[in-house]
N, CA, C and O atoms as a GROMACS GRO file, in nm:
protein
  292
    1MET      N    1  -5.593   0.654  -4.241
    1MET     CA    2  -5.512   0.642  -4.120
    1MET      C    3  -5.562   0.738  -4.012
    1MET      O    4  -5.574   0.697  -3.896
    2ALA      N    5  -5.590   0.863  -4.046
    2ALA     CA    6  -5.638   0.959  -3.947
    2ALA      C    7  -5.773   0.915  -3.889
    2ALA      O    8  -5.801   0.937  -3.771
    3THR      N    9  -5.855   0.854  -3.972
    3THR     CA   10  -5.985   0.805  -3.927
    3THR      C   11  -5.966   0.697  -3.823
    3THR      O   12  -6.040   0.694  -3.724
    4ASP      N   13  -5.870   0.609  -3.842
    4ASP     CA   14  -5.842   0.505  -3.743
    4ASP      C   15  -5.803   0.566  -3.610
    4ASP      O   16  -5.848   0.520  -3.505
    5GLN      N   17  -5.719   0.668  -3.613
    5GLN     CA   18  -5.678   0.735  -3.489
    5GLN      C   19  -5.796   0.803  -3.423
    5GLN      O   20  -5.810   0.798  -3.300
    6ALA      N   21  -5.881   0.867  -3.500
    6ALA     CA   22  -5.999   0.934  -3.445
    6ALA      C   23  -6.091   0.832  -3.377
    6ALA      O   24  -6.146   0.859  -3.270
    7GLU      N   25  -6.107   0.716  -3.439
    7GLU     CA   26  -6.191   0.611  -3.380
    7GLU      C   27  -6.130   0.559  -3.251
    7GLU      O   28  -6.202   0.533  -3.154
    8ARG      N   29  -5.999   0.543  -3.248
    8ARG     CA   30  -5.932   0.499  -3.125
    8ARG      C   31  -5.950   0.603  -3.014
    8ARG      O   32  -5.974   0.568  -2.899
    9ASP      N   33  -5.938   0.730  -3.051
    9ASP     CA   34  -5.956   0.837  -2.952
    9ASP      C   35  -6.098   0.836  -2.897
    9ASP      O   36  -6.118   0.853  -2.776
   10LYS      N   37  -6.196   0.816  -2.982
   10LYS     CA   38  -6.336   0.809  -2.938
   10LYS      C   39  -6.356   0.689  -2.847
   10LYS      O   40  -6.425   0.698  -2.745
   11ASN      N   41  -6.295   0.576  -2.883
   11ASN     CA   42  -6.305   0.457  -2.799
   11ASN      C   43  -6.246   0.482  -2.661
   11ASN      O   44  -6.303   0.440  -2.560
   12LEU      N   45  -6.132   0.549  -2.657
   12LEU     CA   46  -6.069   0.580  -2.528
   12LEU      C   47  -6.156   0.670  -2.443
   12LEU      O   48  -6.162   0.655  -2.321
   13MET      N   49  -6.225   0.764  -2.507
   13MET     CA   50  -6.314   0.852  -2.433
   13MET      C   51  -6.433   0.774  -2.376
   13MET      O   52  -6.474   0.797  -2.263
   14VAL      N   53  -6.486   0.682  -2.454
   14VAL     CA   54  -6.596   0.598  -2.406
   14VAL      C   55  -6.548   0.514  -2.287
   14VAL      O   56  -6.620   0.501  -2.188
   15VAL      N   57  -6.430   0.458  -2.297
   15VAL     CA   58  -6.375   0.378  -2.188
   15VAL      C   59  -6.357   0.464  -2.062
   15VAL      O   60  -6.396   0.423  -1.953
   16ALA      N   61  -6.300   0.582  -2.078
   16ALA     CA   62  -6.278   0.670  -1.962
   16ALA      C   63  -6.409   0.710  -1.898
   16ALA      O   64  -6.421   0.710  -1.775
   17ALA      N   65  -6.508   0.744  -1.978
   17ALA     CA   66  -6.638   0.783  -1.924
   17ALA      C   67  -6.705   0.666  -1.855
   17ALA      O   68  -6.766   0.682  -1.749
   18THR      N   69  -6.694   0.548  -1.914
   18THR     CA   70  -6.754   0.429  -1.855
   18THR      C   71  -6.689   0.394  -1.722
   18THR      O   72  -6.758   0.365  -1.625
   19GLU      N   73  -6.557   0.397  -1.718
   19GLU     CA   74  -6.486   0.367  -1.594
   19GLU      C   75  -6.517   0.470  -1.487
   19GLU      O   76  -6.534   0.436  -1.370
   20GLY      N   77  -6.524   0.597  -1.526
   20GLY     CA   78  -6.558   0.702  -1.431
   20GLY      C   79  -6.700   0.687  -1.378
   20GLY      O   80  -6.724   0.703  -1.258
   21TYR      N   81  -6.792   0.655  -1.466
   21TYR     CA   82  -6.931   0.634  -1.425
   21TYR      C   83  -6.940   0.515  -1.330
   21TYR      O   84  -7.005   0.523  -1.226
   22ALA      N   85  -6.874   0.407  -1.365
   22ALA     CA   86  -6.875   0.287  -1.280
   22ALA      C   87  -6.819   0.316  -1.142
   22ALA      O   88  -6.874   0.273  -1.041
   23ASP      N   89  -6.710   0.390  -1.137
   23ASP     CA   90  -6.647   0.425  -1.010
   23ASP      C   91  -6.739   0.512  -0.925
   23ASP      O   92  -6.755   0.488  -0.805
   24ARG      N   93  -6.799   0.612  -0.985
   24ARG     CA   94  -6.888   0.703  -0.912
   24ARG      C   95  -7.014   0.635  -0.859
   24ARG      O   96  -7.068   0.674  -0.756
   25HIS      N   97  -7.058   0.533  -0.931
   25HIS     CA   98  -7.184   0.467  -0.895
   25HIS      C   99  -7.162   0.328  -0.836
   25HIS      O  100  -7.255   0.249  -0.824
   26ASP      N  101  -7.037   0.301  -0.800
   26ASP     CA  102  -7.000   0.177  -0.732
   26ASP      C  103  -7.057   0.053  -0.801
   26ASP      O  104  -7.126  -0.028  -0.740
   27MET      N  105  -7.026   0.041  -0.930
   27MET     CA  106  -7.072  -0.075  -1.006
   27MET      C  107  -6.956  -0.127  -1.092
   27MET      O  108  -6.863  -0.052  -1.122
   28PRO      N  109  -6.963  -0.254  -1.130
   28PRO     CA  110  -6.859  -0.306  -1.218
   28PRO      C  111  -6.860  -0.234  -1.353
   28PRO      O  112  -6.966  -0.196  -1.403
   29THR      N  113  -6.743  -0.216  -1.410
   29THR     CA  114  -6.732  -0.147  -1.538
   29THR      C  115  -6.816  -0.213  -1.647
   29THR      O  116  -6.880  -0.142  -1.724
   30PRO      N  117  -6.819  -0.347  -1.659
   30PRO     CA  118  -6.905  -0.406  -1.764
   30PRO      C  119  -7.053  -0.374  -1.746
   30PRO      O  120  -7.126  -0.358  -1.844
   31THR      N  121  -7.098  -0.363  -1.621
   31THR     CA  122  -7.237  -0.327  -1.595
   31THR      C  123  -7.263  -0.183  -1.638
   31THR      O  124  -7.366  -0.153  -1.699
   32ALA      N  125  -7.170  -0.095  -1.606
   32ALA     CA  126  -7.183   0.045  -1.647
   32ALA      C  127  -7.184   0.057  -1.799
   32ALA      O  128  -7.263   0.132  -1.856
   33PHE      N  129  -7.096  -0.018  -1.865
   33PHE     CA  130  -7.091  -0.012  -2.011
   33PHE      C  131  -7.223  -0.061  -2.072
   33PHE      O  132  -7.275  -0.001  -2.166
   34ALA      N  133  -7.277  -0.169  -2.018
   34ALA     CA  134  -7.404  -0.221  -2.069
   34ALA      C  135  -7.515  -0.118  -2.053
   34ALA      O  136  -7.596  -0.099  -2.143
   35LEU      N  137  -7.519  -0.051  -1.939
   35LEU     CA  138  -7.620   0.050  -1.912
   35LEU      C  139  -7.606   0.170  -2.007
   35LEU      O  140  -7.704   0.214  -2.067
   36LEU      N  141  -7.484   0.221  -2.018
   36LEU     CA  142  -7.461   0.336  -2.105
   36LEU      C  143  -7.487   0.302  -2.251
   36LEU      O  144  -7.539   0.384  -2.326
   37SER      N  145  -7.452   0.182  -2.291
   37SER     CA  146  -7.477   0.138  -2.429
   37SER      C  147  -7.626   0.122  -2.456
   37SER      O  148  -7.676   0.164  -2.561
   38LYS      N  149  -7.695   0.062  -2.362
   38LYS     CA  150  -7.839   0.037  -2.378
   38LYS      C  151  -7.916   0.165  -2.407
   38LYS      O  152  -8.010   0.164  -2.487
   39TYR      N  153  -7.877   0.273  -2.343
   39TYR     CA  154  -7.948   0.400  -2.358
   39TYR      C  155  -7.882   0.495  -2.458
   39TYR      O  156  -7.919   0.612  -2.467
   40GLY      N  157  -7.784   0.446  -2.533
   40GLY     CA  158  -7.724   0.526  -2.639
   40GLY      C  159  -7.624   0.630  -2.593
   40GLY      O  160  -7.585   0.718  -2.670
   41VAL      N  161  -7.582   0.620  -2.468
   41VAL     CA  162  -7.489   0.721  -2.416
   41VAL      C  163  -7.350   0.706  -2.479
   41VAL      O  164  -7.283   0.806  -2.505
   42THR      N  165  -7.307   0.584  -2.504
   42THR     CA  166  -7.176   0.566  -2.568
   42THR      C  167  -7.176   0.626  -2.708
   42THR      O  168  -7.076   0.684  -2.751
   43ASP      N  169  -7.286   0.612  -2.780
   43ASP     CA  170  -7.297   0.674  -2.912
   43ASP      C  171  -7.295   0.827  -2.901
   43ASP      O  172  -7.234   0.895  -2.983
   44ALA      N  173  -7.361   0.880  -2.798
   44ALA     CA  174  -7.364   1.025  -2.778
   44ALA      C  175  -7.224   1.078  -2.747
   44ALA      O  176  -7.187   1.187  -2.791
   45ILE      N  177  -7.148   1.002  -2.670
   45ILE     CA  178  -7.010   1.043  -2.641
   45ILE      C  179  -6.930   1.048  -2.771
   45ILE      O  180  -6.856   1.144  -2.795
   46ARG      N  181  -6.945   0.947  -2.855
   46ARG     CA  182  -6.874   0.946  -2.983
   46ARG      C  183  -6.917   1.064  -3.070
   46ARG      O  184  -6.833   1.129  -3.132
   47GLN      N  185  -7.047   1.090  -3.075
   47GLN     CA  186  -7.098   1.199  -3.159
   47GLN      C  187  -7.053   1.336  -3.111
   47GLN      O  188  -7.041   1.429  -3.190
   48ASN      N  189  -7.029   1.349  -2.982
   48ASN     CA  190  -6.989   1.477  -2.924
   48ASN      C  191  -6.840   1.483  -2.890
   48ASN      O  192  -6.796   1.567  -2.812
   49TYR      N  193  -6.765   1.394  -2.949
   49TYR     CA  194  -6.622   1.385  -2.919
   49TYR      C  195  -6.549   1.517  -2.940
   49TYR      O  196  -6.467   1.556  -2.858
   50ASN      N  197  -6.579   1.586  -3.050
   50ASN     CA  198  -6.506   1.710  -3.080
   50ASN      C  199  -6.518   1.814  -2.970
   50ASN      O  200  -6.424   1.891  -2.947
   51THR      N  201  -6.629   1.816  -2.902
   51THR     CA  202  -6.646   1.907  -2.789
   51THR      C  203  -6.590   1.846  -2.661
   51THR      O  204  -6.517   1.912  -2.586
   52LEU      N  205  -6.624   1.720  -2.636
   52LEU     CA  206  -6.585   1.656  -2.511
   52LEU      C  207  -6.434   1.643  -2.495
   52LEU      O  208  -6.383   1.649  -2.382
   53HIS      N  209  -6.362   1.624  -2.603
   53HIS     CA  210  -6.217   1.604  -2.588
   53HIS      C  211  -6.145   1.731  -2.545
   53HIS      O  212  -6.028   1.726  -2.508
   54THR      N  213  -6.213   1.845  -2.549
   54THR     CA  214  -6.152   1.969  -2.501
   54THR      C  215  -6.178   1.992  -2.353
   54THR      O  216  -6.127   2.086  -2.294
   55GLN      N  217  -6.259   1.904  -2.293
   55GLN     CA  218  -6.296   1.915  -2.153
   55GLN      C  219  -6.218   1.814  -2.069
   55GLN      O  220  -6.148   1.728  -2.123
   56SER      N  221  -6.230   1.825  -1.939
   56SER     CA  222  -6.166   1.726  -1.852
   56SER      C  223  -6.242   1.594  -1.860
   56SER      O  224  -6.357   1.590  -1.904
   57LEU      N  225  -6.178   1.487  -1.819
   57LEU     CA  226  -6.245   1.358  -1.818
   57LEU      C  227  -6.364   1.358  -1.722
   57LEU      O  228  -6.463   1.290  -1.746
   58ASP      N  229  -6.354   1.434  -1.614
   58ASP     CA  230  -6.469   1.447  -1.523
   58ASP      C  231  -6.590   1.503  -1.596
   58ASP      O  232  -6.702   1.458  -1.573
   59GLU      N  233  -6.569   1.599  -1.683
   59GLU     CA  234  -6.680   1.656  -1.761
   59GLU      C  235  -6.743   1.552  -1.852
   59GLU      O  236  -6.864   1.553  -1.874
   60CYS      N  237  -6.662   1.462  -1.904
   60CYS     CA  238  -6.714   1.355  -1.988
   60CYS      C  239  -6.801   1.261  -1.905
   60CYS      O  240  -6.904   1.213  -1.953
   61VAL      N  241  -6.761   1.234  -1.783
   61VAL     CA  242  -6.841   1.149  -1.694
   61VAL      C  243  -6.972   1.221  -1.660
   61VAL      O  244  -7.078   1.159  -1.658
   62TYR      N  245  -6.964   1.352  -1.631
   62TYR     CA  246  -7.087   1.429  -1.604
   62TYR      C  247  -7.181   1.424  -1.724
   62TYR      O  248  -7.302   1.411  -1.709
   63PHE      N  249  -7.123   1.435  -1.843
   63PHE     CA  250  -7.203   1.427  -1.966
   63PHE      C  251  -7.274   1.292  -1.973
   63PHE      O  252  -7.393   1.286  -2.002
   64ALA      N  253  -7.201   1.185  -1.945
   64ALA     CA  254  -7.260   1.051  -1.947
   64ALA      C  255  -7.373   1.040  -1.844
   64ALA      O  256  -7.479   0.985  -1.874
   65GLU      N  257  -7.351   1.092  -1.725
   65GLU     CA  258  -7.455   1.089  -1.621
   65GLU      C  259  -7.579   1.167  -1.664
   65GLU      O  260  -7.691   1.119  -1.649
   66ASP      N  261  -7.557   1.285  -1.716
   66ASP     CA  262  -7.669   1.369  -1.759
   66ASP      C  263  -7.746   1.305  -1.875
   66ASP      O  264  -7.870   1.305  -1.876
   67MET      N  265  -7.674   1.250  -1.971
   67MET     CA  266  -7.739   1.185  -2.085
   67MET      C  267  -7.821   1.064  -2.040
   67MET      O  268  -7.933   1.044  -2.086
   68LEU      N  269  -7.764   0.986  -1.950
   68LEU     CA  270  -7.834   0.866  -1.902
   68LEU      C  271  -7.961   0.906  -1.828
   68LEU      O  272  -8.067   0.847  -1.849
   69LYS      N  273  -7.949   1.004  -1.741
   69LYS     CA  274  -8.065   1.052  -1.666
   69LYS      C  275  -8.175   1.099  -1.762
   69LYS      O  276  -8.292   1.066  -1.745
   70TRP      N  277  -8.136   1.176  -1.863
   70TRP     CA  278  -8.232   1.229  -1.960
   70TRP      C  279  -8.296   1.117  -2.040
   70TRP      O  280  -8.417   1.118  -2.062
   71LYS      N  281  -8.217   1.019  -2.084
   71LYS     CA  282  -8.268   0.909  -2.165
   71LYS      C  283  -8.359   0.816  -2.085
   71LYS      O  284  -8.450   0.755  -2.141
   72MET      N  285  -8.337   0.806  -1.955
   72MET     CA  286  -8.415   0.714  -1.872
   72MET      C  287  -8.548   0.775  -1.826
   72MET      O  288  -8.635   0.704  -1.776
   73GLU      N  289  -8.562   0.904  -1.844
   73GLU     CA  290  -8.688   0.970  -1.800
   73GLU      C  291  -8.804   0.933  -1.889
   73GLU      O  292  -8.916   0.980  -1.867
   0.00000   0.00000   0.00000
């Protein structure tokens, strides 16, 4: 049961980061999700959930931006 809640929490963080990224970069949310998924950023958010959930949602969006930039180089 706790694992299910943890997975839901991780999913919510991915959604929040994706929506924030889409808003900042003036793109549709599905496009942002496809981009972040393609480069493994959504997986990185899940893997770093324990740290990211202690930060603001803006920090999670910054993390997504930084990870994407790094992965695309």
